[in-house]
All heavy atoms as TSV, in Angstrom:
chain	resi	resn	atom	element	x	y	z
A	1	MET	N	N	69.004	9.246	-13.331
A	1	MET	CA	C	69.505	10.499	-12.765
A	1	MET	C	C	68.587	11.602	-13.254
A	1	MET	O	O	68.219	11.631	-14.395
A	1	MET	CB	C	70.943	10.722	-13.263
A	1	MET	CG	C	71.547	12.026	-12.809
A	1	MET	SD	S	73.263	12.283	-13.339
A	1	MET	CE	C	73.001	13.053	-14.876
A	2	GLY	N	N	68.195	12.519	-12.386
A	2	GLY	CA	C	67.364	13.652	-12.747
A	2	GLY	C	C	68.144	14.940	-12.674
A	2	GLY	O	O	68.989	15.086	-11.764
A	3	SER	N	N	67.917	15.857	-13.625
A	3	SER	CA	C	68.632	17.130	-13.602
A	3	SER	C	C	67.828	18.166	-14.339
A	3	SER	O	O	66.924	17.874	-15.150
A	3	SER	CB	C	70.001	16.974	-14.191
A	3	SER	OG	O	69.935	16.794	-15.564
A	4	GLN	N	N	68.147	19.410	-14.071
A	4	GLN	CA	C	67.622	20.518	-14.854
A	4	GLN	C	C	68.210	20.412	-16.232
A	4	GLN	O	O	69.321	19.898	-16.441
A	4	GLN	CB	C	67.941	21.863	-14.201
A	4	GLN	CG	C	67.279	22.116	-12.882
A	4	GLN	CD	C	65.776	22.128	-12.954
A	4	GLN	OE1	O	65.140	21.283	-12.360
A	4	GLN	NE2	N	65.172	23.048	-13.687
A	5	THR	N	N	67.530	20.990	-17.254
A	5	THR	CA	C	68.025	20.845	-18.624
A	5	THR	C	C	69.352	21.484	-18.803
A	5	THR	O	O	70.220	21.001	-19.548
A	5	THR	CB	C	67.007	21.494	-19.592
A	5	THR	OG1	O	66.758	22.834	-19.243
A	5	THR	CG2	C	65.724	20.728	-19.610
A	6	CYS	N	N	69.643	22.603	-18.101
A	6	CYS	CA	C	70.942	23.262	-18.289
A	6	CYS	C	C	72.074	22.354	-17.694
A	6	CYS	O	O	73.171	22.355	-18.262
A	6	CYS	CB	C	70.970	24.611	-17.627
A	6	CYS	SG	S	70.356	24.689	-15.935
A	7	ASP	N	N	71.821	21.616	-16.685
A	7	ASP	CA	C	72.807	20.710	-16.097
A	7	ASP	C	C	72.994	19.512	-17.000
A	7	ASP	O	O	74.118	19.005	-17.184
A	7	ASP	CB	C	72.370	20.218	-14.700
A	7	ASP	CG	C	72.358	21.322	-13.685
A	7	ASP	OD1	O	73.174	22.286	-13.830
A	7	ASP	OD2	O	71.519	21.296	-12.756
A	8	ALA	N	N	71.915	18.984	-17.591
A	8	ALA	CA	C	72.075	17.821	-18.500
A	8	ALA	C	C	72.874	18.157	-19.741
A	8	ALA	O	O	73.606	17.332	-20.197
A	8	ALA	CB	C	70.649	17.327	-18.897
A	9	THR	N	N	72.815	19.378	-20.142
A	9	THR	CA	C	73.628	19.795	-21.337
A	9	THR	C	C	75.115	19.682	-21.009
A	9	THR	O	O	75.912	19.387	-21.918
A	9	THR	CB	C	73.266	21.284	-21.692
A	9	THR	OG1	O	71.865	21.363	-21.954
A	9	THR	CG2	C	74.054	21.752	-22.900
A	10	GLY	N	N	75.501	19.866	-19.782
A	10	GLY	CA	C	76.867	19.769	-19.377
A	10	GLY	C	C	77.489	18.404	-19.498
A	10	GLY	O	O	78.725	18.261	-19.499
A	11	ILE	N	N	76.679	17.350	-19.661
A	11	ILE	CA	C	77.208	16.008	-19.868
A	11	ILE	C	C	78.040	15.931	-21.106
A	11	ILE	O	O	79.112	15.276	-21.092
A	11	ILE	CB	C	76.080	14.986	-19.875
A	11	ILE	CG1	C	75.412	14.905	-18.499
A	11	ILE	CG2	C	76.567	13.597	-20.293
A	11	ILE	CD1	C	74.161	14.053	-18.420
A	12	GLY	N	N	77.684	16.627	-22.142
A	12	GLY	CA	C	78.457	16.664	-23.386
A	12	GLY	C	C	79.844	17.265	-23.183
A	12	GLY	O	O	80.845	16.783	-23.696
A	13	GLU	N	N	79.878	18.342	-22.415
A	13	GLU	CA	C	81.118	18.999	-22.115
A	13	GLU	C	C	82.026	18.107	-21.249
A	13	GLU	O	O	83.208	18.019	-21.490
A	13	GLU	CB	C	80.896	20.351	-21.407
A	13	GLU	CG	C	80.085	21.348	-22.230
A	13	GLU	CD	C	80.832	21.762	-23.471
A	13	GLU	OE1	O	82.045	21.867	-23.460
A	13	GLU	OE2	O	80.130	21.927	-24.507
A	14	LEU	N	N	81.415	17.482	-20.258
A	14	LEU	CA	C	82.149	16.585	-19.394
A	14	LEU	C	C	82.731	15.401	-20.146
A	14	LEU	O	O	83.817	14.979	-19.948
A	14	LEU	CB	C	81.223	16.079	-18.284
A	14	LEU	CG	C	81.823	15.352	-17.132
A	14	LEU	CD1	C	82.841	16.176	-16.382
A	14	LEU	CD2	C	80.771	14.877	-16.150
A	15	SER	N	N	81.928	14.895	-21.110
A	15	SER	CA	C	82.402	13.763	-21.937
A	15	SER	C	C	83.600	14.143	-22.774
A	15	SER	O	O	84.518	13.333	-22.994
A	15	SER	CB	C	81.245	13.268	-22.846
A	15	SER	OG	O	80.255	12.655	-22.060
A	16	SER	N	N	83.613	15.381	-23.294
A	16	SER	CA	C	84.751	15.802	-24.090
A	16	SER	C	C	86.020	15.869	-23.212
A	16	SER	O	O	87.122	15.602	-23.737
A	16	SER	CB	C	84.477	17.124	-24.799
A	16	SER	OG	O	84.391	18.183	-23.815
A	17	VAL	N	N	85.911	16.228	-21.972
A	17	VAL	CA	C	87.070	16.276	-21.084
A	17	VAL	C	C	87.549	14.857	-20.743
A	17	VAL	O	O	88.759	14.614	-20.872
A	17	VAL	CB	C	86.709	17.049	-19.769
A	17	VAL	CG1	C	87.864	16.892	-18.752
A	17	VAL	CG2	C	86.425	18.479	-20.056
A	18	PHE	N	N	86.642	13.947	-20.467
A	18	PHE	CA	C	87.012	12.608	-20.120
A	18	PHE	C	C	87.539	11.801	-21.281
A	18	PHE	O	O	88.084	10.718	-21.128
A	18	PHE	CB	C	85.881	11.830	-19.433
A	18	PHE	CG	C	85.828	12.091	-17.949
A	18	PHE	CD1	C	84.919	13.027	-17.429
A	18	PHE	CD2	C	86.611	11.447	-17.070
A	18	PHE	CE1	C	84.884	13.342	-16.094
A	18	PHE	CE2	C	86.555	11.664	-15.708
A	18	PHE	CZ	C	85.682	12.637	-15.201
A	19	ASN	N	N	87.296	12.270	-22.515
A	19	ASN	CA	C	87.724	11.518	-23.675
A	19	ASN	C	C	88.678	12.357	-24.536
A	19	ASN	O	O	88.804	12.137	-25.749
A	19	ASN	CB	C	86.489	11.121	-24.496
A	19	ASN	CG	C	85.728	10.062	-23.742
A	19	ASN	OD1	O	86.161	8.958	-23.549
A	19	ASN	ND2	N	84.516	10.423	-23.322
A	20	TRP	N	N	89.337	13.307	-23.938
A	20	TRP	CA	C	90.231	14.243	-24.643
A	20	TRP	C	C	91.445	13.515	-25.257
A	20	TRP	O	O	91.602	13.439	-26.454
A	20	TRP	CB	C	90.655	15.296	-23.704
A	20	TRP	CG	C	91.541	16.368	-24.304
A	20	TRP	CD1	C	92.318	16.284	-25.431
A	20	TRP	CD2	C	91.778	17.657	-23.745
A	20	TRP	NE1	N	92.960	17.515	-25.598
A	20	TRP	CE2	C	92.646	18.354	-24.581
A	20	TRP	CE3	C	91.283	18.354	-22.640
A	20	TRP	CZ2	C	93.049	19.646	-24.375
A	20	TRP	CZ3	C	91.721	19.635	-22.393
A	20	TRP	CH2	C	92.555	20.262	-23.283
A	21	ASP	N	N	92.283	12.990	-24.425
A	21	ASP	CA	C	93.544	12.347	-24.929
A	21	ASP	C	C	93.298	10.861	-25.264
A	21	ASP	O	O	93.966	10.317	-26.144
A	21	ASP	CB	C	94.625	12.427	-23.863
A	21	ASP	CG	C	95.119	13.847	-23.646
A	21	ASP	OD1	O	94.926	14.680	-24.603
A	21	ASP	OD2	O	95.688	14.116	-22.587
A	22	TYR	N	N	92.450	10.227	-24.508
A	22	TYR	CA	C	92.131	8.793	-24.766
A	22	TYR	C	C	90.726	8.560	-24.274
A	22	TYR	O	O	90.124	9.357	-23.529
A	22	TYR	CB	C	93.139	7.911	-24.009
A	22	TYR	CG	C	93.084	8.025	-22.543
A	22	TYR	CD1	C	92.278	7.209	-21.758
A	22	TYR	CD2	C	93.887	9.002	-21.869
A	22	TYR	CE1	C	92.232	7.352	-20.357
A	22	TYR	CE2	C	93.814	9.125	-20.497
A	22	TYR	CZ	C	93.005	8.287	-19.751
A	22	TYR	OH	O	92.951	8.438	-18.383
A	23	LYS	N	N	90.163	7.504	-24.695
A	23	LYS	CA	C	88.805	7.103	-24.295
A	23	LYS	C	C	88.793	6.572	-22.849
A	23	LYS	O	O	89.453	5.603	-22.583
A	23	LYS	CB	C	88.209	6.084	-25.234
A	23	LYS	CG	C	88.089	6.501	-26.658
A	23	LYS	CD	C	87.096	7.595	-26.845
A	23	LYS	CE	C	86.991	7.947	-28.315
A	23	LYS	NZ	N	86.310	9.179	-28.540
A	24	ASP	N	N	88.150	7.278	-21.904
A	24	ASP	CA	C	88.117	6.841	-20.565
A	24	ASP	C	C	87.063	5.734	-20.429
A	24	ASP	O	O	85.849	5.995	-20.416
A	24	ASP	CB	C	87.775	8.028	-19.657
A	24	ASP	CG	C	87.908	7.707	-18.174
A	24	ASP	OD1	O	87.454	6.610	-17.748
A	24	ASP	OD2	O	88.431	8.567	-17.428
A	25	GLU	N	N	87.524	4.496	-20.351
A	25	GLU	CA	C	86.600	3.383	-20.341
A	25	GLU	C	C	85.693	3.375	-19.114
A	25	GLU	O	O	84.484	3.010	-19.215
A	25	GLU	CB	C	87.383	2.065	-20.425
A	25	GLU	CG	C	88.064	1.854	-21.729
A	25	GLU	CD	C	88.840	0.539	-21.783
A	25	GLU	OE1	O	88.458	-0.418	-21.062
A	25	GLU	OE2	O	89.793	0.497	-22.570
A	26	ILE	N	N	86.168	3.707	-17.962
A	26	ILE	CA	C	85.364	3.696	-16.778
A	26	ILE	C	C	84.275	4.764	-16.870
A	26	ILE	O	O	83.084	4.488	-16.594
A	26	ILE	CB	C	86.232	3.980	-15.522
A	26	ILE	CG1	C	87.244	2.850	-15.311
A	26	ILE	CG2	C	85.360	4.170	-14.290
A	26	ILE	CD1	C	88.278	3.090	-14.225
A	27	TYR	N	N	84.615	5.982	-17.292
A	27	TYR	CA	C	83.587	7.021	-17.471
A	27	TYR	C	C	82.546	6.613	-18.540
A	27	TYR	O	O	81.351	6.709	-18.276
A	27	TYR	CB	C	84.289	8.357	-17.865
A	27	TYR	CG	C	83.291	9.411	-18.266
A	27	TYR	CD1	C	82.607	10.152	-17.306
A	27	TYR	CD2	C	82.980	9.647	-19.609
A	27	TYR	CE1	C	81.704	11.139	-17.646
A	27	TYR	CE2	C	82.073	10.609	-19.959
A	27	TYR	CZ	C	81.432	11.341	-19.018
A	27	TYR	OH	O	80.499	12.279	-19.373
A	28	ASN	N	N	83.021	6.163	-19.695
A	28	ASN	CA	C	82.120	5.819	-20.782
A	28	ASN	C	C	81.218	4.650	-20.407
A	28	ASN	O	O	80.020	4.634	-20.786
A	28	ASN	CB	C	82.897	5.540	-22.042
A	28	ASN	CG	C	83.494	6.781	-22.595
A	28	ASN	OD1	O	82.898	7.836	-22.589
A	28	ASN	ND2	N	84.721	6.683	-23.082
A	29	ASN	N	N	81.724	3.675	-19.656
A	29	ASN	CA	C	80.933	2.525	-19.205
A	29	ASN	C	C	79.817	3.004	-18.261
A	29	ASN	O	O	78.658	2.592	-18.430
A	29	ASN	CB	C	81.822	1.500	-18.543
A	29	ASN	CG	C	81.077	0.255	-18.190
A	29	ASN	OD1	O	80.249	-0.209	-18.929
A	29	ASN	ND2	N	81.421	-0.365	-17.070
A	30	ARG	N	N	80.166	3.857	-17.307
A	30	ARG	CA	C	79.104	4.360	-16.359
A	30	ARG	C	C	78.113	5.195	-17.106
A	30	ARG	O	O	76.869	5.120	-16.832
A	30	ARG	CB	C	79.767	5.142	-15.260
A	30	ARG	CG	C	80.622	4.246	-14.363
A	30	ARG	CD	C	81.094	5.019	-13.169
A	30	ARG	NE	N	79.996	5.047	-12.234
A	30	ARG	CZ	C	80.123	5.404	-10.951
A	30	ARG	NH1	N	81.293	5.750	-10.497
A	30	ARG	NH2	N	79.095	5.437	-10.151
A	31	LEU	N	N	78.549	6.056	-18.046
A	31	LEU	CA	C	77.630	6.924	-18.792
A	31	LEU	C	C	76.671	6.104	-19.608
A	31	LEU	O	O	75.484	6.469	-19.737
A	31	LEU	CB	C	78.401	7.898	-19.647
A	31	LEU	CG	C	77.605	8.906	-20.424
A	31	LEU	CD1	C	76.842	9.835	-19.463
A	31	LEU	CD2	C	78.544	9.716	-21.323
A	32	SER	N	N	77.131	4.982	-20.157
A	32	SER	CA	C	76.240	4.129	-20.984
A	32	SER	C	C	75.167	3.430	-20.173
A	32	SER	O	O	74.201	2.945	-20.720
A	32	SER	CB	C	77.118	3.127	-21.756
A	32	SER	OG	O	77.599	2.117	-20.848
A	33	LYS	N	N	75.291	3.384	-18.846
A	33	LYS	CA	C	74.340	2.657	-18.019
A	33	LYS	C	C	73.335	3.572	-17.294
A	33	LYS	O	O	72.518	3.103	-16.542
A	33	LYS	CB	C	75.073	1.865	-16.967
A	33	LYS	CG	C	75.907	0.752	-17.565
A	33	LYS	CD	C	76.647	-0.038	-16.539
A	33	LYS	CE	C	77.475	-1.158	-17.212
A	33	LYS	NZ	N	78.168	-1.947	-16.258
A	34	ILE	N	N	73.412	4.890	-17.554
A	34	ILE	CA	C	72.436	5.762	-16.874
A	34	ILE	C	C	71.446	6.318	-17.852
A	34	ILE	O	O	71.668	6.386	-19.075
A	34	ILE	CB	C	73.173	6.965	-16.183
A	34	ILE	CG1	C	73.818	7.903	-17.152
A	34	ILE	CG2	C	74.118	6.487	-15.139
A	34	ILE	CD1	C	74.249	9.197	-16.543
A	35	THR	N	N	70.304	6.670	-17.332
A	35	THR	CA	C	69.242	7.348	-18.090
A	35	THR	C	C	69.080	8.703	-17.431
A	35	THR	O	O	68.876	8.811	-16.240
A	35	THR	CB	C	67.895	6.541	-18.010
A	35	THR	OG1	O	68.121	5.265	-18.583
A	35	THR	CG2	C	66.819	7.261	-18.817
A	36	VAL	N	N	69.161	9.752	-18.227
A	36	VAL	CA	C	69.103	11.122	-17.718
A	36	VAL	C	C	67.669	11.649	-17.951
A	36	VAL	O	O	67.230	11.733	-19.077
A	36	VAL	CB	C	70.151	12.038	-18.389
A	36	VAL	CG1	C	70.026	13.444	-17.806
A	36	VAL	CG2	C	71.553	11.513	-18.139
A	37	PHE	N	N	67.005	11.994	-16.882
A	37	PHE	CA	C	65.705	12.627	-16.942
A	37	PHE	C	C	65.886	14.135	-16.774
A	37	PHE	O	O	66.397	14.615	-15.787
A	37	PHE	CB	C	64.764	12.147	-15.809
A	37	PHE	CG	C	64.358	10.709	-15.936
A	37	PHE	CD1	C	65.149	9.718	-15.487
A	37	PHE	CD2	C	63.123	10.439	-16.549
A	37	PHE	CE1	C	64.726	8.394	-15.636
A	37	PHE	CE2	C	62.747	9.123	-16.681
A	37	PHE	CZ	C	63.536	8.083	-16.233
A	38	GLY	N	N	65.547	14.902	-17.838
A	38	GLY	CA	C	65.660	16.348	-17.783
A	38	GLY	C	C	64.331	16.940	-17.291
A	38	GLY	O	O	63.250	16.516	-17.730
A	39	PHE	N	N	64.402	17.878	-16.367
A	39	PHE	CA	C	63.212	18.525	-15.853
A	39	PHE	C	C	63.199	19.963	-16.360
A	39	PHE	O	O	64.052	20.789	-15.982
A	39	PHE	CB	C	63.209	18.511	-14.296
A	39	PHE	CG	C	63.073	17.147	-13.741
A	39	PHE	CD1	C	64.196	16.395	-13.372
A	39	PHE	CD2	C	61.853	16.523	-13.633
A	39	PHE	CE1	C	64.112	15.125	-12.887
A	39	PHE	CE2	C	61.739	15.264	-13.124
A	39	PHE	CZ	C	62.876	14.518	-12.729
A	40	SER	N	N	62.245	20.238	-17.201
A	40	SER	CA	C	62.163	21.579	-17.817
A	40	SER	C	C	61.484	22.602	-16.878
A	40	SER	O	O	60.558	22.296	-16.136
A	40	SER	CB	C	61.359	21.496	-19.106
A	40	SER	OG	O	61.286	22.742	-19.719
A	41	CYS	N	N	61.993	23.804	-16.931
A	41	CYS	CA	C	61.316	24.890	-16.177
A	41	CYS	C	C	60.126	25.359	-16.974
A	41	CYS	O	O	60.084	25.264	-18.173
A	41	CYS	CB	C	62.301	26.057	-16.030
A	41	CYS	SG	S	63.848	25.642	-15.165
A	42	ASN	N	N	59.144	25.889	-16.289
A	42	ASN	CA	C	57.952	26.416	-16.982
A	42	ASN	C	C	58.163	27.794	-17.525
A	42	ASN	O	O	57.458	28.212	-18.482
A	42	ASN	CB	C	56.763	26.391	-16.002
A	42	ASN	CG	C	56.240	25.014	-15.777
A	42	ASN	OD1	O	56.435	24.091	-16.586
A	42	ASN	ND2	N	55.611	24.800	-14.629
A	43	ASN	N	N	59.015	28.551	-16.957
A	43	ASN	CA	C	59.217	29.911	-17.448
A	43	ASN	C	C	60.654	30.308	-17.213
A	43	ASN	O	O	61.361	29.703	-16.438
A	43	ASN	CB	C	58.273	30.885	-16.831
A	43	ASN	CG	C	58.226	30.758	-15.294
A	43	ASN	OD1	O	59.195	30.318	-14.657
A	43	ASN	ND2	N	57.140	31.171	-14.696
A	44	SER	N	N	61.062	31.353	-17.921
A	44	SER	CA	C	62.451	31.848	-17.741
A	44	SER	C	C	62.387	33.374	-17.905
A	44	SER	O	O	61.458	33.931	-18.420
A	44	SER	CB	C	63.408	31.224	-18.739
A	44	SER	OG	O	63.017	31.557	-20.066
A	45	ASP	N	N	63.465	33.983	-17.444
A	45	ASP	CA	C	63.579	35.434	-17.625
A	45	ASP	C	C	65.001	35.754	-18.032
A	45	ASP	O	O	65.823	34.878	-18.372
A	45	ASP	CB	C	63.217	36.182	-16.327
A	45	ASP	CG	C	64.051	35.798	-15.130
A	45	ASP	OD1	O	65.155	35.214	-15.316
A	45	ASP	OD2	O	63.596	36.036	-13.998
A	46	GLU	N	N	65.387	36.994	-18.006
A	46	GLU	CA	C	66.764	37.412	-18.478
A	46	GLU	C	C	67.825	36.923	-17.574
A	46	GLU	O	O	69.020	36.956	-17.920
A	46	GLU	CB	C	66.793	38.917	-18.657
A	46	GLU	CG	C	66.684	39.717	-17.346
A	46	GLU	CD	C	65.236	40.025	-16.987
A	46	GLU	OE1	O	64.306	39.467	-17.524
A	46	GLU	OE2	O	65.054	40.899	-16.084
A	47	TYR	N	N	67.491	36.384	-16.382
A	47	TYR	CA	C	68.520	35.857	-15.452
A	47	TYR	C	C	68.614	34.349	-15.488
A	47	TYR	O	O	69.381	33.776	-14.692
A	47	TYR	CB	C	68.178	36.354	-14.010
A	47	TYR	CG	C	68.111	37.828	-13.902
A	47	TYR	CD1	C	66.846	38.469	-13.752
A	47	TYR	CD2	C	69.234	38.637	-14.030
A	47	TYR	CE1	C	66.761	39.847	-13.661
A	47	TYR	CE2	C	69.125	40.030	-13.989
A	47	TYR	CZ	C	67.891	40.640	-13.815
A	47	TYR	OH	O	67.823	41.993	-13.728
A	48	CYS	N	N	67.865	33.683	-16.321
A	48	CYS	CA	C	67.883	32.239	-16.394
A	48	CYS	C	C	69.184	31.750	-16.874
A	48	CYS	O	O	69.793	32.238	-17.882
A	48	CYS	CB	C	66.767	31.803	-17.359
A	48	CYS	SG	S	66.743	30.036	-17.771
A	49	PHE	N	N	69.785	30.753	-16.158
A	49	PHE	CA	C	71.115	30.217	-16.560
A	49	PHE	C	C	71.041	29.574	-17.929
A	49	PHE	O	O	71.974	29.773	-18.735
A	49	PHE	CB	C	71.591	29.180	-15.531
A	49	PHE	CG	C	72.923	28.633	-15.904
A	49	PHE	CD1	C	74.053	29.370	-15.740
A	49	PHE	CD2	C	73.014	27.334	-16.356
A	49	PHE	CE1	C	75.343	28.874	-16.072
A	49	PHE	CE2	C	74.260	26.800	-16.675
A	49	PHE	CZ	C	75.421	27.571	-16.519
A	50	CYS	N	N	69.994	28.859	-18.229
A	50	CYS	CA	C	69.873	28.178	-19.516
A	50	CYS	C	C	70.001	29.192	-20.693
A	50	CYS	O	O	70.775	28.951	-21.627
A	50	CYS	CB	C	68.563	27.455	-19.633
A	50	CYS	SG	S	68.379	26.024	-18.590
A	51	THR	N	N	69.283	30.284	-20.585
A	51	THR	CA	C	69.299	31.256	-21.686
A	51	THR	C	C	70.624	32.032	-21.691
A	51	THR	O	O	71.064	32.428	-22.736
A	51	THR	CB	C	68.118	32.228	-21.635
A	51	THR	OG1	O	68.163	32.878	-20.349
A	51	THR	CG2	C	66.812	31.468	-21.804
A	52	SER	N	N	71.250	32.190	-20.565
A	52	SER	CA	C	72.512	32.967	-20.523
A	52	SER	C	C	73.688	32.218	-21.132
A	52	SER	O	O	74.682	32.807	-21.518
A	52	SER	CB	C	72.858	33.382	-19.102
A	52	SER	OG	O	73.176	32.228	-18.306
A	53	VAL	N	N	73.540	30.874	-21.284
A	53	VAL	CA	C	74.598	30.098	-21.960
A	53	VAL	C	C	74.141	29.579	-23.335
A	53	VAL	O	O	74.720	28.685	-23.869
A	53	VAL	CB	C	75.064	28.905	-21.095
A	53	VAL	CG1	C	75.749	29.416	-19.835
A	53	VAL	CG2	C	73.914	27.997	-20.722
A	54	GLY	N	N	73.101	30.241	-23.877
A	54	GLY	CA	C	72.663	29.904	-25.216
A	54	GLY	C	C	71.621	28.783	-25.333
A	54	GLY	O	O	71.398	28.316	-26.441
A	55	GLY	N	N	71.088	28.343	-24.257
A	55	GLY	CA	C	70.096	27.274	-24.280
A	55	GLY	C	C	68.693	27.826	-24.013
A	55	GLY	O	O	68.427	29.001	-24.198
A	56	ASN	N	N	67.816	26.901	-23.611
A	56	ASN	CA	C	66.461	27.325	-23.228
A	56	ASN	C	C	65.918	26.275	-22.298
A	56	ASN	O	O	66.457	25.163	-22.205
A	56	ASN	CB	C	65.563	27.469	-24.456
A	56	ASN	CG	C	65.363	26.198	-25.221
A	56	ASN	OD1	O	64.770	25.274	-24.706
A	56	ASN	ND2	N	65.870	26.146	-26.453
A	57	PRO	N	N	64.888	26.548	-21.517
A	57	PRO	CA	C	64.379	25.622	-20.521
A	57	PRO	C	C	63.841	24.320	-21.087
A	57	PRO	O	O	63.761	23.327	-20.394
A	57	PRO	CB	C	63.230	26.386	-19.852
A	57	PRO	CG	C	63.572	27.848	-20.029
A	57	PRO	CD	C	64.238	27.869	-21.413
A	58	GLY	N	N	63.556	24.249	-22.381
A	58	GLY	CA	C	63.053	23.039	-23.009
A	58	GLY	C	C	64.139	22.271	-23.810
A	58	GLY	O	O	63.858	21.410	-24.578
A	59	ASN	N	N	65.396	22.653	-23.575
A	59	ASN	CA	C	66.500	22.004	-24.291
A	59	ASN	C	C	66.589	20.488	-23.994
A	59	ASN	O	O	66.527	20.123	-22.833
A	59	ASN	CB	C	67.794	22.705	-23.929
A	59	ASN	CG	C	68.955	22.342	-24.832
A	59	ASN	OD1	O	68.789	21.616	-25.797
A	59	ASN	ND2	N	70.128	22.837	-24.471
A	60	THR	N	N	66.693	19.685	-25.020
A	60	THR	CA	C	66.773	18.261	-24.805
A	60	THR	C	C	68.174	17.664	-24.832
A	60	THR	O	O	68.372	16.504	-24.544
A	60	THR	CB	C	65.939	17.540	-25.877
A	60	THR	OG1	O	66.509	17.839	-27.180
A	60	THR	CG2	C	64.478	17.934	-25.782
A	61	GLU	N	N	69.185	18.503	-25.095
A	61	GLU	CA	C	70.568	18.028	-25.178
A	61	GLU	C	C	70.989	17.494	-23.842
A	61	GLU	O	O	70.895	18.138	-22.831
A	61	GLU	CB	C	71.488	19.184	-25.620
A	61	GLU	CG	C	72.943	18.731	-25.827
A	61	GLU	CD	C	73.792	19.894	-26.231
A	61	GLU	OE1	O	73.272	20.889	-26.695
A	61	GLU	OE2	O	75.008	19.741	-26.065
A	62	GLY	N	N	71.511	16.234	-23.863
A	62	GLY	CA	C	72.031	15.604	-22.648
A	62	GLY	C	C	70.963	14.795	-21.925
A	62	GLY	O	O	71.267	13.967	-21.068
A	63	SER	N	N	69.711	15.008	-22.239
A	63	SER	CA	C	68.592	14.287	-21.559
A	63	SER	C	C	68.151	13.143	-22.461
A	63	SER	O	O	68.002	13.296	-23.659
A	63	SER	CB	C	67.395	15.230	-21.288
A	63	SER	OG	O	67.763	16.249	-20.492
A	64	ASP	N	N	67.862	12.006	-21.824
A	64	ASP	CA	C	67.257	10.899	-22.582
A	64	ASP	C	C	65.733	11.074	-22.592
A	64	ASP	O	O	65.051	10.729	-23.566
A	64	ASP	CB	C	67.589	9.563	-21.931
A	64	ASP	CG	C	69.094	9.318	-21.974
A	64	ASP	OD1	O	69.653	9.329	-23.072
A	64	ASP	OD2	O	69.666	9.100	-20.888
A	65	ILE	N	N	65.183	11.641	-21.531
A	65	ILE	CA	C	63.756	11.914	-21.403
A	65	ILE	C	C	63.592	13.306	-20.849
A	65	ILE	O	O	64.263	13.653	-19.872
A	65	ILE	CB	C	63.102	10.866	-20.502
A	65	ILE	CG1	C	63.224	9.463	-21.051
A	65	ILE	CG2	C	61.628	11.211	-20.216
A	65	ILE	CD1	C	62.815	8.349	-20.101
A	66	LEU	N	N	62.718	14.075	-21.419
A	66	LEU	CA	C	62.469	15.416	-20.929
A	66	LEU	C	C	61.077	15.498	-20.335
A	66	LEU	O	O	60.103	15.151	-20.977
A	66	LEU	CB	C	62.582	16.495	-22.039
A	66	LEU	CG	C	62.328	17.921	-21.672
A	66	LEU	CD1	C	63.415	18.402	-20.653
A	66	LEU	CD2	C	62.342	18.798	-22.897
A	67	LEU	N	N	60.999	15.910	-19.068
A	67	LEU	CA	C	59.704	16.017	-18.375
A	67	LEU	C	C	59.313	17.465	-18.281
A	67	LEU	O	O	60.106	18.327	-17.936
A	67	LEU	CB	C	59.825	15.402	-17.001
A	67	LEU	CG	C	60.248	13.926	-16.946
A	67	LEU	CD1	C	60.470	13.465	-15.524
A	67	LEU	CD2	C	59.194	13.064	-17.595
A	68	LEU	N	N	58.017	17.693	-18.574
A	68	LEU	CA	C	57.455	19.075	-18.556
A	68	LEU	C	C	56.353	19.072	-17.526
A	68	LEU	O	O	55.578	18.132	-17.419
A	68	LEU	CB	C	56.950	19.465	-19.894
A	68	LEU	CG	C	57.870	19.341	-21.075
A	68	LEU	CD1	C	57.094	19.516	-22.392
A	68	LEU	CD2	C	58.984	20.399	-21.009
A	69	LYS	N	N	56.216	20.164	-16.782
A	69	LYS	CA	C	55.109	20.277	-15.864
A	69	LYS	C	C	53.902	20.736	-16.627
A	69	LYS	O	O	53.982	21.713	-17.383
A	69	LYS	CB	C	55.467	21.342	-14.766
A	69	LYS	CG	C	54.386	21.436	-13.758
A	69	LYS	CD	C	54.806	22.432	-12.633
A	69	LYS	CE	C	53.720	22.583	-11.623
A	69	LYS	NZ	N	54.099	23.542	-10.565
A	70	GLN	N	N	52.811	20.056	-16.413
A	70	GLN	CA	C	51.561	20.417	-17.097
A	70	GLN	C	C	50.912	21.592	-16.364
A	70	GLN	O	O	50.709	21.541	-15.122
A	70	GLN	CB	C	50.577	19.229	-17.150
A	70	GLN	CG	C	49.321	19.547	-17.887
A	70	GLN	CD	C	48.408	18.297	-17.977
A	70	GLN	OE1	O	48.709	17.266	-17.405
A	70	GLN	NE2	N	47.332	18.437	-18.691
A	71	VAL	N	N	50.622	22.615	-17.102
A	71	VAL	CA	C	49.977	23.794	-16.504
A	71	VAL	C	C	48.525	23.769	-16.886
A	71	VAL	O	O	48.169	23.639	-18.066
A	71	VAL	CB	C	50.659	25.120	-17.050
A	71	VAL	CG1	C	49.990	26.344	-16.483
A	71	VAL	CG2	C	52.121	25.078	-16.711
A	72	LYS	N	N	47.658	23.890	-15.893
A	72	LYS	CA	C	46.221	23.832	-16.160
A	72	LYS	C	C	45.608	25.242	-16.185
A	72	LYS	O	O	46.036	26.088	-15.575
A	72	LYS	CB	C	45.523	22.969	-15.110
A	72	LYS	CG	C	45.920	21.512	-15.246
A	72	LYS	CD	C	45.192	20.716	-14.231
A	72	LYS	CE	C	45.606	19.275	-14.346
A	72	LYS	NZ	N	44.821	18.410	-13.500
C-alpha cells in the first residue's frame, strides 16, 4: 500500500480504535500482512497538513519504507 506520510501516520490512530475494547483479530491480521510505502513530499509550507498536525513530510511513523524523490 502506498500513501503520503501524513496518511501513514493515521494507521496508529486507526489501530487504537480497532483495538480499544478488544483486539480485533480481522483488522490485526490484515494489518500484519501489508507493507506500507510512505511517499515523502519534497517541500512544505505553512499550509502543509503534515506540519499542521505536528508531523513533517519526512515522518516515518506508520510507514515500513519511506521513499524520497531525488532532486538533482
